[in-house]
N, C-alpha and C positions, 0 to 999 in steps of 0.2 A: 525630452519626451515629446512626441506631439499630442495636441489635445485630442484627437479621436483615440489615439493608443490609452490615454487617461480615461477617457470615457469607456473603451471597451474593458479596461481592467476594473474600474468602478460599478460595470454593470455586472459583475462575475457574482452570482448569489452567495451568502454566508453559506448555505448549506454546501456548495462545491468547494468552498474555501476550506470548512471543517472536514469534509471528507478528504480533501488534499493533504489536509494536516494529519489526520490519522493514517491515510497510507503512505504518507513520507516518514513517518514514525515507525510503521511496520518495515519499510524498505531500510530504513537507517537501523533498525536493529539488527536485521538479517545482515546487512553489510559489517555490522560490528562483530556478529558471531562469525562470519567469514575469517576476519582479521583474527580474532581470537584462536580459531582454529588453525590458520598457517602459524601463528607464534608459539602455539602448543607444539605443532609439528615440528617446526625450527628448533624448539628447546628440547626434543626428546620425549616428552610426556606423552606423546601418542605413540604406541606401539605398532598400530596399523597405518604408518605414514601415509599410503598410497590412500587409503579411505580417508583419513582425516584431510587430505589435501583435495582429494575429489568432491568431499562435502563442503569444502571450502568454497570450490570454484563454483558448485551447485549455488549455495547461499550468496555470493558474490555476485552471479550473473543474475541470478532471478531477484535477488534484492536490490540490486542496483537498477534493474527495469522497473521495480515497483517504487523505489525512492524516486525515480526519474519521473515516473506517473503522478506521483504525490506533489512533486514539484511544479509538475506542469499544472495540475488542477490549481495550485496555491496561485499561479500566474495567469489562471484562465484559457488553458490551453485546452480543447476539448478533446484531444487524443488521449489524454492521460485517463479518461474516465473508464474506457474499455478495457485497459489493463488493469485498473483499480478493480474495476467490477470480476473479473477473470480472477483475480488474486484473493478476493474477498470468500468467492465461492469455492476456491481451492483451500482456504483456510477454515471452512466451515469442518470438514471432517477432521481435521488436524484438532479443532476445538474439541470435538467430539471425543476423540482418542485421549486428549490430556484430562478430559472430563472423567472417563470410564475407565481406560486401560491402563495409564501410565500412573495411576495414584497420586497425579497433580493437579488436584483440583483448583487449587488457588491460580495455577497457569492458565489452566483452561478456562476458568471464568472470567479473567481479565483478558484472554485474548477474545473469548467469546464476545464480552461487551464492546471492544474495539471492532471487530468485524460486522456484527449485527449494526452499531451505529454507524460505521461506515457505509453500511450498504443502504440503510435507511436515508443518511444523507445524499447519498447518490441518487437514490431513485424517488426524491421528495419532490413536489410538483414543482418549485421554483428551480431545482436541477433539470428536471425534465422540460419545463419550457426553454432555459437557457440553451439546452442541448439542440431543440427542435429549431431555434432561431437560426442554426448553421444551415439548415436545409430550407429557409423562406417559410416555414411552418408557423402560422400565428395560431398557436393553441386557444387563445381567448375568443 
């Protein structure tokens, strides 16, 4: 690895890496859910196979994109931030639904903590300064 690559990776703020870890965790969980849904469908546990496979495809595609964004942030790739922010904003209503309508407040609370923490890390001042550097903006 070239010295400039090492400098660029070390220049990634801890807030970006923390957000990347949380986002990668979310994406990884979604991919695991997709695998479980496919296995359940193949074993005949799911009576509505088309819905199980369709849901698995949805979780796999979106979860894979979120997982890639999280890994990208961990590796210092700025493109991952946009996907991560959109994913967090889309998960806020899911959190609310888990807290209020589904009678799963523990899952809703856990998801809410992860989503809010990721958003805070993604918009923390060091993260914003790091993003601005891509455009030649010196916020200081």
